[in-house]
ZABAMI-385906 format. One line per 8 residues: their letters; for each residue x negated, y negated, z negated of N, C-alpha, C, O, CB. Coordinates in steps of 0.001 Angstrom, whole numbers, plus 524288, in hexadecimal, padded with zeros to 5 digits. Atoms other than C-alpha are relative to their C-alpha. Glycine has a CB too. Layout:
BEGIN
a = X:Y:Z:X:Y:Z:X:Y:Z:X:Y:Z:X:Y:Z; ... $
end
This chain:
BEGIN
xxxxxxxx = 7FB45:7FF59:7FCF9:E9E91:4FB05:52A9D:80440:7FC8D:7FDAB:80514:7FC8F:7F8EE:801B9:805CC:80024; 7FBCC:8035C:801E6:EA9AA:4F150:529AA:80525:8030C:7FFEB:805A3:80732:8024C:80083:7FB0B:80374; 7FACE:7FD95:80049:EB7B9:4F4A5:5268D:80265:80055:8057D:804D8:8043C:806DC:803A6:7FCD7:7FC45; 7FDEA:8000F:7FAAA:EBB7A:4F0D7:53470:7FD98:80462:80345:80058:806E7:8064E:7FEF7:7FAAB:8029A; 80289:7FBC8:7FD18:EB17D:4FA5E:53A09:80238:80550:7FE79:802EF:808B4:801CF:7FA17:7FFE8:7FF13; 7FDA5:7FB1E:801CF:EB724:5054A:531B2:80575:80092:80251:806E0:804C7:80428:8003B:8002D:7F9F2; 7FABC:7FFE9:7FDD4:EC4E6:501CB:5361C:7FFE3:8016F:805D0:802FD:804A8:80793:802AA:7FAAE:7FF39; 80071:7FEE2:7FA62:EC0DB:50201:54470:7FE60:805AF:800DD:800A8:80862:8041F:7FC02:7FC42:8029E $
xxxxxxxx = 801D2:7FA99:7FF63:EB986:50EE4:5430A:8044B:803E9:7FEA6:80510:807BE:80173:7FB33:800FC:7FC8E; 7FBCD:7FC72:80188:EC4CB:51565:53BE5:8046D:7FFFC:80401:80688:8041B:8054F:8021D:7FE81:7FA9B; 7FBBC:8003A:7FC30:ECEE1:5109B:545A3:7FE82:802D7:80506:801CF:80556:80779:80172:7FA49:80135; 801C9:7FD29:7FB56:EC6C1:515ED:550D3:80014:805E5:7FF12:801A2:808E6:8027D:7FA73:7FE3B:8018C; 8002D:7FA66:80135:EC4FA:52308:54A13:8057D:80246:7FF8D:8067B:80696:8016F:7FCF7:800F5:7FAEA; 7FA9D:7FE1D:80065:ED36D:52455:546C2:80266:80058:80570:80518:80424:806A4:80350:7FC60:7FC6F; 7FDF9:7FFE0:7FAA4:ED6ED:520F2:554CE:7FDD6:804AA:802FB:800AC:80730:805EE:7FEA7:7FAEA:802E3; 80269:7FB8E:7FD63:ECD67:52B34:559AA:8027C:80516:7FE26:803A2:80884:80152:7FA12:80013:7FF02 $
xxxxxxxx = 7FDF0:7FB25:80238:ED2CB:535A9:5507B:805E9:80086:80081:807E0:804D5:80157:7FE83:8005D:7FA5A; 7FA4A:7FFBB:8002B:EE141:5322B:55053:80293:7FE08:804F9:8073E:7FED9:805C9:80200:7FCEC:7FB6F; 7FDC5:8024C:7FB4F:EE30E:52B52:55D4D:8019C:7FA57:7FF0A:80193:7F87B:7FA9B:804B0:80333:801DA; 7FE88:80579:8006D:EE77D:51D96:55FFA:7FB5C:7FC73:800F1:7F711:7FE2F:8023B:8025A:7FEE6:7FAB0; 803F9:803F7:7FF0F:EDFDD:51122:5612E:7FD7A:7FE3D:7FAE3:8002B:7FDBE:7F6EF:80260:7FB51:802DA; 8029E:801DB:804BF:ED5A1:50C92:55756:8025F:7FAF8:7FDD5:80291:7FA38:7F916:7FA47:7FF24:80119; 7FDAF:804EA:801DA:EDC1C:4FF30:556CC:804E3:80106:7FCC9:805B9:7FE87:7F8C3:8014F:7FC6B:8049E; 7FB40:7FEAE:802DB:EE901:50537:55280:7FE96:80240:7FAAE:800ED:800DD:7F6B6:8035F:803E9:80321 $
xxxxxxxx = 801A2:7FD98:804E7:EE219:50D5C:5483B:7FD92:7FC06:7FC53:7FE4D:7FC65:7F796:7FC28:80465:8010B; 8023C:80417:80361:EDA98:50188:54337:8045B:7FD1D:7FD2C:803FB:7FC2C:7F879:7FCA5:7FC1A:8033B; 7FB9A:802AB:80281:EE77D:4FA90:540B6:802C8:80390:7FC22:804A8:801BC:7F819:803DD:7FE10:8041D; 7FD94:7FC4A:803A7:EECFE:506ED:53A5F:7FCD2:80051:7FAF8:7FF13:80076:7F6B9:8007C:8057E:80284; 80355:7FFDF:8049E:EE15E:5077A:5311B:80086:7FAF8:7FCDE:8008E:7FB14:7F80F:7FA4D:800E2:8018F; 7FF26:80507:802A4:EE325:4F909:52E0A:8053A:80019:7FD1C:805A3:7FE39:7F8B4:7FFDC:7FB66:803FD; 7FADF:7FF6A:80290:EF16F:4FBE7:52B17:7FF90:8038B:7FB3B:801D0:80262:7F724:80416:8023C:803E0; 80096:7FC4D:80455:EED89:50772:5227B:7FD7C:7FD85:7FB31:7FEC5:7FEF4:7F6C9:7FCC6:804A6:801BE $
xxxxxxxx = 8026E:80283:8048D:EE507:4FEC2:519EE:8030A:7FB3B:7FE2D:80176:7F896:7FA7B:7FA6D:7FE6E:80144; 7FC7E:80416:801D0:EEFF5:4F4CD:518E8:7FED8:7FA8A:801EB:80081:7F6BA:7FF81:7FFF9:7FFF1:7FA5F; 80153:80533:7FE0D:EEAA5:4E9B2:52117:802DD:7FE8D:80508:80166:7FACA:807A5:7FA39:7FFA9:800E5; 7FD30:80115:7FB25:EF44E:4EA0F:52C53:80363:7FB21:7FFB2:80512:7F92C:803C1:80357:8049A:8016D; 7FCAF:804A6:80089:EFC0F:4DE89:526E2:7FCD8:7FAEC:7FFD9:7FF18:7F6AC:80005:8034B:8006F:7FB13; 80353:804A2:80021:EF06F:4D53B:52649:7FF08:7FE46:8059A:7FD2C:80152:808D3:7FABC:80117:7FD16; 800C2:801DC:7FAAD:EEFF7:4CCC4:53259:7FECB:7FA2F:7FFF5:7FF98:7F781:7FC0C:804DA:8011F:8035F; 8012B:80589:7FF76:EEBB2:4BF91:53727:7FA31:7FF04:80034:7F709:8023B:7FE89:80263:7FCF4:7FB93 $
xxxxxxxx = 8057D:8017A:7FF88:EDF13:4B8A1:539E4:7FDF0:7FDFE:7FAD2:7F9A1:7FF62:7F932:7FF47:7FBDC:80441; 80190:80215:8050F:EDE7D:4B150:52D18:802B8:8030E:7FBB4:80784:8032E:7FB6E:80149:7FA1C:7FF96; 7FDE1:7FCCB:8042D:EE03F:4BA09:52147:800C3:7FCCA:7FB12:7FD85:7F985:7F9AF:7FC6F:804A5:7FEEB; 7FF0A:80290:80502:EE641:4B542:514C4:7FC88:80294:7FBDD:7FA8A:806E0:7FCB5:805F0:80055:7FE6F; 802F8:7FD94:80440:EDF1A:4B7A8:507F0:8025C:80537:7FE4E:7FF7E:808D2:7FCEF:7FFBA:7FC4F:7FB57; 7FD64:7FB1B:80173:EE931:4C231:504DF:7FEB6:8044E:803EB:7FDB7:808C3:80268:805F9:7FF36:7FFAD; 80167:7FC2F:7FBF7:EE685:4C8F7:511E5:7FA55:801C0:7FF69:7F928:8065E:80010:800E0:7FDAE:80579; 80585:7FEA3:800B8:ED7E2:4C885:50F62:7FF5B:803D4:7FB77:7FC5A:80791:7FBD3:7FCB3:7FB0A:7FF04 $
xxxxxxxx = 8003F:7FC74:80484:ED9CD:4CEF4:5021D:8022F:80557:8017B:7FFED:8095B:8001B:80310:7FDB7:7FB49; 7FD94:7FB20:7FE50:EE2CE:4D93A:50818:7FC3E:80327:8036A:7FBC1:807E4:802C4:80518:7FEE3:802FB; 803BC:7FD5D:7FC90:ED8AE:4DC64:5128E:7FB6C:80226:7FCDF:7F9F9:806B1:7FD83:7FE06:7FC3F:80441; 8046B:7FE38:80329:ECD69:4DD21:508ED:80181:8048F:7FC82:7FE7D:80843:7FBEE:7FDE5:7FB8A:7FCB1; 7FE38:7FBB4:80358:ED550:4E5C2:4FFC2:800A3:8050D:8031A:7FF1D:8093C:80149:8052E:7FE92:7FD5C; 7FF40:7FB59:7FCBD:ED8F6:4EF11:50AD2:7FAC3:8025C:801A4:7FA0C:8071C:80169:8033F:7FEA2:804DD; 80525:7FE0A:7FE5B:ECAF1:4F011:50FC2:7FD1D:80272:7FB70:7FAC8:8069D:7FBFD:7FCB4:7FB95:8025F; 80287:7FDCB:804A8:EC5A9:4F228:50207:8027C:80535:7FE78:7FFB9:808DF:7FD06:80055:7FC23:7FB68 $
xxxxxxxx = 7FD3B:7FB29:80163:ED017:4FC8C:4FF69:7FE26:80482:80377:7FD49:808D5:8018D:80602:7FF45:8008B; 801B3:7FBE5:7FC6E:ECBED:5042C:50B7C:7FA3E:80155:7FF11:7F8D5:805E9:7FEAE:800DD:7FE50:805B8; 805A2:7FF22:800B7:EBD48:5026C:5097C:7FED8:802D7:7FAEA:7FB94:8065E:7FAC2:7FD11:7FACF:8001B; 800F3:7FDB7:8052D:EBDDB:50601:4FB13:80368:804C5:7FEE8:80331:806FC:7FAA4:800EF:7FBEF:7FBD2; 7FC85:7FB7A:80074:EC7DF:510E0:4FD5C:8039B:7FF97:7FB43:80423:80346:7F837:7FCCC:80503:7FFA9; 7FC4D:800D7:80442:ED19F:50B1A:4F3D0:8059F:800C8:801C9:8093D:7FECB:7FF52:7FF57:7FA8B:7FDC1; 7FAC5:7FEE5:7FE23:EDD3D:50FDA:4FBB2:8023D:804B0:7FD12:7FF95:806FC:7F9CA:7FFFA:80100:805EF; 7FD53:7FBBD:802B0:EE6FA:51A37:4F73D:7FD88:80543:80142:7FAA4:805CC:80510:805C4:80011:80177 $
xxxxxxxx = 80208:7FAB8:7FF38:EE3A7:52899:4F60D:80180:80239:80551:7FE90:80542:8079E:801F6:80396:7FBB6; 7FE4E:7FE03:7FAE7:EEB6D:52B4B:50269:7FE01:7FC9E:80487:7FF68:7FD84:8090A:805F7:8004B:8002F; 80247:8035D:7FBFB:EE3E9:520B3:509C0:80314:7FB0D:80110:80169:7F7D3:80435:7FF7A:802F9:804EE; 7FCD1:804B9:7FF3A:EEEAA:5165A:50903:7FCCD:7FB36:7FE7B:7FAAE:7FAEC:7FA2D:80529:80042:7FCBD; 8033C:8049E:800C8:EE7EB:50934:50A4C:7FAC1:8006D:802B2:7F7CD:7FCA3:802F5:7FF32:7FF0E:7FA48; 804C6:7FF1A:7FD0D:EDCBC:50F30:511F4:8014B:8009F:805C5:805BE:7FFC8:80763:7FD16:804D9:7FDF1; 7FF2D:7FF62:7FA6A:EDAF7:511E6:52062:803A4:80487:80156:8069C:8043E:8051C:7FAD9:800C5:802AD; 7FD5B:7FB2E:7FE82:EE103:51F75:52017:8039C:80215:7FBBF:80263:80603:7F943:7FC06:80419:80160 $
xxxxxxxx = 7FC54:7FE25:803FC:EECBF:520CE:516FC:802C2:804FF:801C2:8040E:805A1:80658:8040C:7FBC1:7FEC3; 7FD51:7FB19:7FEE4:EF30C:52E32:51628:80518:80035:7FCEA:80563:7FE0C:7F8A1:7FC7B:804C1:7FEA8; 7FB16:7FF8E:802E6:F0112:53169:51247:7FF48:802F3:7FAE2:801A5:80196:7F6EC:8041D:802B9:80356; 80149:7FD15:804C0:EFBD2:53B4E:5087F:7FAE2:802EB:800EE:7F978:8042D:80559:80484:803E2:7FE78; 804FC:7FD3A:7FF9F:EEF0D:54201:5058E:7FEA5:80256:7FAB7:80037:8004D:7F6A7:7FB97:7FC50:801E5; 801D3:7FD95:804D3:EE8F8:54B00:4FB85:7FAB1:7FDD5:7FE69:7F8FC:7FE89:7F9F8:7FFB4:805EE:800A0; 80535:80225:800F3:EDBDB:5440A:4FCA2:80033:7FA28:7FF36:8030E:7F769:801F0:7FC5D:8014E:8047D; 80076:8059F:800E2:ED88F:536A8:4F73B:7FCF3:7FDB5:8048E:7F844:7FEAB:80515:7FD46:7FEC3:7FAA3 $
xxxxxxxx = 8026F:8021C:7FB46:ED5B9:52F38:503CF:7FB97:7FC2F:7FED2:7F863:7FB12:8023B:80411:7FD53:80350; 80443:80387:80170:ECCDA:525E4:4FC76:7FAD2:802E5:7FF8F:7F6A8:8007F:7FF8F:8013C:7FD44:7FADC; 804B9:7FCC9:80089:EC33F:53127:4FB1B:7FEC0:8030D:804F7:7FB10:80622:80514:8009E:803C6:7FB78; 800AB:7FD39:7FB11:EC465:5361E:50913:7FD1F:7FC79:803D7:7FE44:7F7D1:80432:8055D:801C0:80244; 802D5:80312:7FC17:EBAF5:531BB:513B4:803C7:7FDCE:80409:807C4:80033:80543:7FBC7:8035A:802B3; 7FC86:802D7:7FC7A:EC0E8:5282A:51D47:8016E:80338:804D9:805DA:802E9:806B6:7FD74:7FAE3:801A7; 7FEE3:7FCD9:7FB52:EBFBB:531A3:528E0:8040D:8042A:7FED0:8075B:80555:8021B:7FAFA:8028F:80217; 7FC22:7FC11:80181:EC76F:53C03:5217A:80546:7FD72:7FEE3:8095C:7FFC2:7FFEE:7FE1F:80313:7FB2F $
xxxxxxxx = 7FB19:802E7:800A7:ED189:531C8:51D98:80282:7FF14:80553:80737:7FFD0:80600:7FF08:7FAB7:7FD2B; 7FE0B:8010B:7FABC:ED2D2:52E35:52BE9:8024A:804F3:80264:8067D:804C7:804BA:7FB9C:7FDD4:80380; 7FE24:7FB10:7FDC5:ED449:53C77:52FFB:80532:801A0:7FD89:808C6:80349:80049:7FBE4:80457:7FF3A; 7FB1E:7FEA3:8029E:EDEC6:53EF9:525BE:8046B:7FC6A:801BC:808D6:7FE2D:80271:7FF56:7FFB9:7FA11; 7FC1F:803CB:7FE2D:EE5E9:5329B:529FC:801E4:80179:8057A:80695:80178:8068A:7FDAE:7FA66:80001; 7FE92:7FE90:7FA9F:EE5A1:536BE:53835:80360:804F1:80003:8075B:80526:802B2:7FB06:800DA:80361; 7FD13:7FB1E:80017:EEA5E:5447A:5352C:8054E:7FF6A:7FD60:80926:801AA:7FF2E:7FCE0:8042A:7FD3F; 7FB37:80068:8030C:EF4B6:54080:52B47:803C2:7FBE8:80216:8085E:7FD00:802E7:7FEB3:7FEC9:7FA73 $
xxxx = 7FC9E:8045E:7FE84:EF9E5:53360:52FB3:800FD:7FFE0:805DF:80568:7FF20:8079C:7FD96:7FAD7:7FE41; 7FF7F:80046:7FA55:EF749:533B7:53E3B:80203:8052E:8022F:804B8:8054F:80628:7FABB:7FE94:80284; 7FE0A:7FAE9:7FE6C:EF9E5:54237:53F5A:7FCCD:802D0:80409:7FEE0:805EC:80710:8053F:7FF6E:801F8; 8036E:7FD5B:7FC38:EEE41:546A3:54742:7FCD2:80411:7FD29:7F9AA:806C7:7FF93:7FC5C:7FC0E:802DB $
end
């Protein structure tokens, strides 16, 4: 499974559970991992490093305990999100941040 496939699947699932369009949620997830400022057809070496670092951070779960830097950051949590399954992270994000 590629990172893009995971992003598409998650955006579809969040849209199904929280409402909205999968495309909007895909961009929100991209924003959550910090890649919303990278743009253009030709990427600079700095942009390539930034993208690789963000993808590695998400894949290796090197984001903050509250999920900051990952797909589903929470304002606060008692659980280390790096140890929580992605579906439960998504559910907590929807309930806490989206308010459903």
